[in-house]
Structure formats: structure tokens, C-alpha cells
C-alpha positions in Angstrom: -92.1 9.4 33.6 -91.7 5.7 32.7 -89.8 4.7 30.3 -89.3 0.2 29.1 -85.7 -0.4 27.5 -86.0 -3.1 25.2 -82.5 -5.0 24.4 -83.3 -8.0 21.9 -80.1 -10.4 21.7 -79.3 -13.0 18.7 -80.9 -15.3 21.3 -82.7 -13.2 24.4 -84.5 -10.2 24.9 -83.6 -8.0 28.0 -86.3 -5.9 29.1 -86.6 -3.1 32.2 -88.9 -0.8 33.4 -86.9 2.4 34.3 -88.7 5.3 36.4 -86.7 8.2 34.6 -87.0 10.4 37.9 -85.9 8.3 40.4 -83.7 5.3 38.1 -85.9 3.3 39.8 -86.3 0.0 38.5 -90.2 -1.0 38.4 -89.9 -4.4 36.4 -87.2 -6.0 35.1 -86.3 -9.4 32.9 -85.3 -11.7 30.5 -86.7 -13.3 27.9 -83.8 -16.2 27.0 -83.3 -19.0 24.5 -85.0 -17.6 22.0 -85.3 -20.0 19.4 -83.9 -22.0 21.5 -85.4 -25.5 22.8 -86.3 -24.1 26.8 -87.6 -21.0 26.0 -88.8 -18.6 29.5 -89.5 -16.0 30.5 -87.5 -14.3 33.9 -90.0 -11.7 35.4 -89.6 -9.6 38.4 -91.8 -6.5 39.7 -90.6 -4.4 42.0 -89.7 -5.9 45.6 -90.8 -8.9 44.5 -90.4 -11.8 43.9 -89.1 -13.7 39.9 -91.7 -15.1 37.8 -90.6 -18.0 35.7 -92.7 -19.3 32.9 -91.3 -21.6 30.7 -93.4 -20.8 27.5 -91.9 -21.1 23.4 -90.7 -18.8 21.6 -90.0 -19.0 18.1 -89.0 -15.9 18.0 -88.7 -12.0 19.4 -91.9 -11.1 18.4 -93.9 -13.7 20.9 -91.2 -12.8 23.5 -92.3 -8.9 23.3 -95.7 -10.2 23.7 -95.1 -12.7 26.9 -93.0 -8.9 28.5 -95.4 -6.4 27.5 -98.6 -9.5 29.3 -96.0 -9.8 31.9 -95.9 -5.6 32.7 -100.4 -5.0 33.0 -100.9 -8.5 34.2 -103.3 -8.0 36.8 -101.8 -9.7 39.9 -98.1 -9.2 39.6 -98.0 -5.7 37.1 -96.2 -2.9 37.6 -98.9 -0.3 35.3 -102.3 -1.0 34.5 -101.8 0.0 30.8 -99.4 0.3 28.2 -100.9 4.1 28.7 -98.3 4.6 31.4 -95.6 4.0 29.5 -94.4 7.2 28.0 -91.4 6.3 25.9 -89.5 2.7 24.6 -85.6 2.6 24.1 -84.4 0.0 22.0 -80.6 -1.3 22.0 -80.4 -1.0 17.9 -77.3 -3.0 16.8 -75.8 -1.0 13.5 -76.6 1.9 11.9 -73.3 1.8 9.5 -72.0 5.4 9.6 -75.4 6.9 9.4 -75.8 7.5 13.0 -73.1 8.7 15.4 -75.8 9.0 18.1 -79.1 8.0 19.1 -82.2 9.1 17.3 -85.9 9.3 17.6 -86.9 6.5 15.8 -89.0 7.3 12.2 -90.2 5.9 9.1 -86.8 6.6 7.7 -84.6 5.6 10.5 -86.5 2.3 10.5 -85.6 2.2 6.5 -81.7 3.6 6.7 -81.5 0.7 10.1 -83.2 -2.2 7.5 -80.5 -1.0 4.8 -77.7 -2.3 7.6 -79.9 -5.6 7.6 -76.8 -7.9 6.1 -74.2 -6.1 8.3 -75.8 -7.4 11.4 -78.3 -10.2 10.2 -78.6 -12.1 13.7 -79.0 -8.5 15.5 -80.7 -6.0 13.0 -84.3 -7.5 12.2 -84.5 -8.7 16.0 -84.1 -5.1 16.9 -86.8 -3.9 14.3 -89.2 -7.3 15.0 -88.6 -5.0 18.8 -89.5 -1.6 17.8 -92.3 -3.2 14.9 -94.4 -5.4 18.0 -94.2 -2.0 20.0 -95.7 0.3 17.6 -98.1 -1.9 17.0 -99.4 -1.7 21.0 -98.3 1.8 21.5 -98.7 3.3 18.2 -98.7 7.1 20.0 -95.6 6.6 22.8 -92.5 8.0 21.3 -89.4 5.4 21.0 -85.6 5.9 20.7 -82.6 4.1 19.1 -79.9 3.2 21.0 -76.3 2.3 18.7 -74.2 -0.3 19.6 -72.0 1.6 16.8 -71.8 4.5 18.3 -69.9 4.9 21.1 -66.6 3.2 18.7 -66.2 6.3 16.4 -63.7 7.6 18.4 -61.9 4.9 17.0 -58.9 6.5 15.3 -58.4 5.6 11.4 -55.3 3.0 11.8 -57.7 0.6 13.9 -61.1 1.0 12.4 -59.0 0.7 8.6 -59.1 -3.4 6.3 -55.7 -3.8 4.3 -58.5 -4.3 1.3 -58.4 -1.4 -1.4 -59.4 2.0 -0.4 -62.3 2.8 -3.1 -64.0 0.1 -0.7 -64.3 2.1 1.9 -64.8 5.6 -0.1 -67.8 3.5 -2.0 -69.2 1.8 0.1 -68.2 2.6 3.9 -66.2 -0.7 4.4 -64.6 -0.6 7.8 -64.6 -1.8 11.2 -68.2 -0.9 13.3 -67.9 -2.4 16.6 -70.7 -3.3 18.4 -71.7 -3.7 22.6 -70.9 0.0 22.3 -73.2 1.0 25.1 -72.0 -1.4 27.5 -68.5 -1.2 26.8 -69.3 3.0 27.3 -71.4 1.8 30.5 -68.9 -0.5 32.2 -65.5 1.5 31.5 -67.0 4.5 33.1 -68.7 2.4 35.9 -65.0 0.8 36.5 -62.9 4.3 36.7 -65.9 5.2 39.6 -64.6 2.0 41.3 -61.3 2.4 40.9 -61.9 6.2 42.0 -59.4 7.1 39.5 -60.2 10.1 36.5 -62.1 8.8 33.1 -60.2 10.2 31.2 -56.8 9.4 32.3 -57.6 5.5 32.6 -56.3 2.8 30.4 -59.6 0.1 29.8 -59.6 -3.4 28.4 -63.8 -4.3 29.1 -63.9 -8.0 27.8 -68.1 -8.1 26.9 -68.2 -12.1 26.8 -71.8 -14.0 26.3 -73.5 -15.8 23.4 -72.6 -12.4 21.7 -69.0 -11.5 21.9 -66.6 -8.5 22.0 -63.6 -6.6 23.5 -62.8 -3.3 23.2 -59.6 -0.7 24.7 -60.8 2.2 25.9 -57.8 4.7 26.3 -58.6 7.8 28.0 -62.2 8.0 28.1 -62.1 6.8 24.0 -62.8 3.7 22.5 -59.7 3.6 20.6 -60.0 -0.5 19.2 -62.8 -2.9 19.3 -62.3 -6.9 18.5 -66.4 -6.8 16.4 -65.8 -5.4 12.7 -67.7 -4.6 9.9 -70.4 -7.1 11.1 -70.8 -8.5 14.8 -69.0 -11.5 13.5 -65.9 -11.1 13.4 -63.5 -11.3 16.6 -63.1 -13.5 19.1 -65.2 -16.6 18.9 -68.9 -16.7 20.8 -71.7 -19.0 20.7 -72.5 -19.7 17.1 -70.4 -17.6 15.4 -66.8 -18.0 13.9 -64.9 -14.9 15.2 -61.6 -14.7 13.1 -61.2 -17.0 10.6 -58.6 -17.1 7.8 -60.8 -15.2 4.9 -60.1 -18.1 2.5 -61.7 -20.7 4.3 -64.9 -19.2 3.1 -63.7 -20.3 -0.7 -63.0 -23.4 0.5 -65.9 -24.7 2.7 -68.0 -23.5 -0.2 -66.2 -26.2 -2.9 -65.7 -29.2 -0.4 -69.7 -28.5 0.7 -71.4 -27.1 -2.4 -72.6 -24.3 -0.6 -73.0 -20.3 -2.4 -72.1 -17.7 -0.3 -75.0 -17.5 1.8 -75.1 -20.7 2.7 -71.2 -20.3 3.7 -72.5 -17.2 5.6 -74.8 -19.3 7.3 -72.3 -21.7 8.8 -70.3 -18.9 10.4 -72.7 -16.7 11.8 -75.1 -19.8 13.5 -73.3 -23.0 13.0 -69.5 -22.2 14.2 -68.1 -20.9 17.6 -68.4 -23.2 21.1 -71.8 -24.6 19.1 -69.7 -26.1 15.9 -66.5 -26.7 18.2 -68.5 -28.7 21.3 -71.2 -30.3 18.8 -73.6 -29.9 21.2 -74.5 -26.5 22.0 -74.1 -22.4 22.0 -75.6 -22.4 25.4 -72.6 -21.4 27.8 -74.1 -22.6 30.5 -74.6 -25.8 29.4 -70.4 -26.0 28.5 -69.8 -25.2 32.1 -71.9 -27.8 33.4 -70.9 -30.7 30.9 -67.2 -29.1 31.4 -67.3 -29.8 35.4 -68.4 -33.2 34.5 -65.0 -33.7 32.2 -66.4 -33.6 28.6 -63.9 -33.5 26.5 -66.4 -31.7 23.8 -66.7 -28.7 26.1 -63.4 -28.1 27.2 -62.3 -28.2 23.6 -64.2 -25.5 23.1 -64.1 -23.4 26.3 -59.9 -23.6 25.9 -60.5 -21.7 22.4 -62.9 -19.8 23.6 -60.5 -18.4 26.5 -57.5 -18.3 24.4 -59.1 -15.8 21.5 -60.1 -13.8 24.8 -57.0 -13.6 25.6 -54.9 -13.0 22.5 -57.0 -9.8 22.2 -56.4 -8.5 25.5 -52.6 -9.0 24.8 -52.9 -6.7 22.0 -54.6 -4.0 23.5 -52.2 -4.0 25.8 -50.2 -2.7 23.3 -52.6 -0.5 21.1 -52.9 1.5 24.6 -49.3 1.1 25.2 -50.4 -0.4 28.7 -53.0 -0.9 30.7 -54.6 -0.3 34.1 -57.8 -2.4 34.2 -59.4 -5.4 32.5 -62.9 -6.2 33.2 -65.4 -8.6 32.5 -69.0 -8.2 32.2 -72.2 -9.9 30.5 -73.9 -12.8 30.9 -70.5 -14.8 30.8 -67.9 -12.5 32.4 -70.2 -11.3 34.6 -71.0 -15.5 36.0 -68.4 -17.5 35.3 -65.2 -17.5 37.5 -63.4 -20.7 35.7 -63.8 -19.2 32.4 -62.3 -15.6 34.6 -59.6 -17.9 35.7 -58.5 -19.5 32.0 -58.3 -16.8 30.6 -56.4 -14.2 33.7 -54.4 -17.2 33.8 -52.6 -16.4 30.1 -52.0 -12.4 31.4 -48.9 -13.4 33.7 -46.6 -11.3 32.4 -49.2 -8.2 33.0 -48.4 -9.0 37.2 -52.1 -10.5 37.4 -53.3 -12.0 40.8 -56.6 -13.2 41.3 -58.6 -13.6 44.2 -60.2 -16.7 44.1 -62.8 -16.1 47.1 -63.8 -13.0 45.1 -63.8 -14.4 41.5 -66.6 -16.7 43.0 -68.7 -14.1 43.6 -72.0 -13.1 41.3 -73.9 -9.9 40.2 -72.0 -7.1 41.9 -68.8 -4.7 41.4 -66.2 -6.4 42.1 -62.5 -6.2 42.1 -61.6 -9.7 41.9 -57.8 -9.0 41.4 -55.3 -9.1 44.8 -54.2 -5.8 46.7 -50.4 -6.7 45.1 -51.8 -7.4 41.5 -50.3 -4.6 38.7 -53.2 -4.6 36.8 -56.8 -4.3 37.9 -59.3 -7.0 37.0 -62.8 -6.4 37.9 -66.1 -7.6 37.3 -68.6 -5.4 36.4 -72.8 -6.2 36.4 -73.1 -4.5 32.3 -76.4 -2.0 32.4 -77.1 -1.3 29.3 -80.7 -1.0 29.8 -79.9 2.2 31.9 -77.2 3.6 30.0 -80.5 3.7 27.2 -83.4 5.2 29.5 -81.4 7.8 30.4 -80.4 8.5 25.8 -83.9 8.1 25.9 -85.2 10.3 28.0 -82.4 13.0 26.6 -84.6 12.8 23.4 -87.8 12.8 23.9 -87.3 15.8 26.3 
């Protein structure tokens, strides 16, 4: 069976068409900078060259159309028609406490996910657009939703409760849910394989760093804490999201800027993070170029970002009473050696020593710490798509 995996992020859409029997990737690609100037689709059929096409993508609907057109293209496509796709697996960000595992997508599931839109305003609507677009073009193809929040359901109560009246948890289920769970699960398991250590005996901190970013403490194979909270707004600073702030800032900004709560939340979700700090971009690649050019605005933004990640790593060392491995993944974590170095510079107390030659490599599983380093540091490219395909196959069968 061929399974199409759709992974809609806030400004990107990754996709893979996977043969479920061999787990071979028949085609893959990414739609980048959705809703941002310079959007493009990068498409690569199995054994072929990357095909890069610049095309306006004002929203995720247009991105999905470009993906399906690429897969069925008469010259470079890998299937003759959409009928050759047996199932579609969708990454879904927020399911609240209603979904602790993956599920076949039905109208009832869509309605339940829609109810959580306000908890993930940059992601759930994009996820649902992807589902809607696929359903219109492949109405008889079964679809599965794989939730980012599922992996974090093992967090203990002391980690997921907030210091607010407990009645709000009982009435509204206000708690820390965490996100990027599919990635954190895959990367932590792959780390155990690379280090040749039992997964259920390893203390790992996974740093999923991209336009959206989160840090997760995985102790003995289970998520015990993670930086994102009720929504993907909490945690380290991100591309456009503020991350942790003093809650009183919201009232202060509202009064000074004459904004209602929706206006303040728009600032925190879409105008903050490294975009707000640099005042010119939310794209970390643009920031890296500007840092190398010596621009102070970019240097400021990247310093604050690295510091916020390092603080979370330190707190999770305490939460797990130690750490065996620190792992970097996702677009920024996998590809930016300067960010990894800046973060690890704060972690000398863990006896970390980086092998800068290894740290300069990209696109591979690699240990970037030296043999003498007391804590292992790795780069592990995430493969959320393969994890989603496996879940999809299991449910469709």
C-alpha cells in the first residue's frame, strides 16, 4: 500500500509518499514559506533529482494542490493517479484530552479537532485544511490523524498542571499538553539505537528546533516534561511566537496599544519570537545569513533564542536527575551548527565537548560530541513522516 503523509506546519508542508511494505520513500518534498514571499515547492521522486519550483502559496490549500499535481505529473510523478494512494496520514497538532492515540478521521473527529482550534491557532486550522483538500480530491481514500499531543500523555501530574485554580483543569482541562510528540518519540528512539543503549534505560533531552520549537525530557522511554503547554505558544521563543512571558505583559500591551485579547494574542503568536526581536524575519536561514554578515538585530535575536533553549535543557536535567544524551532535530536543529554551538556553550557543567568537524555535517544521524564528552550530543534528522505512515498502516489494516 502507498501511504501519503501530510505534515502541515505553520508556514510549511512536508510530504512523503511511502510504500508501507518496504518503507521506501517513493517521493518526498516540502512546500516552504507558505504565506510568505518567496514560497516554493521542493519535490524529489525516488532516485531522481530535486525539482524546485517557485510558486505563490498564499495558504495551505494551494500547497496541497501543488503536492498532488507533483505526485501525478506525467513526467516526474510516481503514481498515474490518486487511486494508487491507499491511505493518507495527517499530522494533527492538538486533540486536547479527547485523543491519546492516533485515529481514523471521521466527521466526528474533525469536529472534535475543530473545537481545539483555539488552542493551536497556527496549526490545527492548517491541519484541517489539509484534510479537507485531500478529502475533496480523494473522497474514498481512508485517512488517519496522528496527534502531536499523544506522546506526552505520560507526563506526571506535577509536570502538566499549572499553578492556577484546580477547578479550571476539572472544568476546562487546562493543562500542559505538549507538541511535536511524533518527532520527540521518533528521535528519542533513534538516539537509543545509535548509542546502542536500551530505550527504557536512557535519559534523553530532545531539542526540536525550527519555526516552531520545543524541548522534551524523555526518561526511560516516556515523555516526562516538555516546553510547550496548553498551546504551542509556550516554551522557548520561536519564529513568530513569544514563548514564555510574564502573563502580566498581556494586560500591559493591551492598555498601551489599545488592543483587545484577540489583538494581544495575534502579537504573541504572529509578531513575536525572532521576528519581533530581529524586526525583519522569522526565517532562521535569513537570520543565519544576517548573523554571518554581522547584523546586530539578527545577533540579538539568535542569542535570546539559544539562551532560552539552554535554560530548558538545564531544567530538564534537574527534572530527570541527570541526562545521558542531548539531541538536536528539525530544520534548525539539524542544519545550523552555530545554534548548536551557542546552546552547548551554556552546558559546560555537563562536561560537554563538541567535535566541530562532526558538528559541521548536515543531513545525517551523527554524534557531534567528542569521545571524552561526559554527555553525548547528537544530531538526528526527524522522520515524523515514517512514524505517521506506520501509525496509519496499523489503523487502516
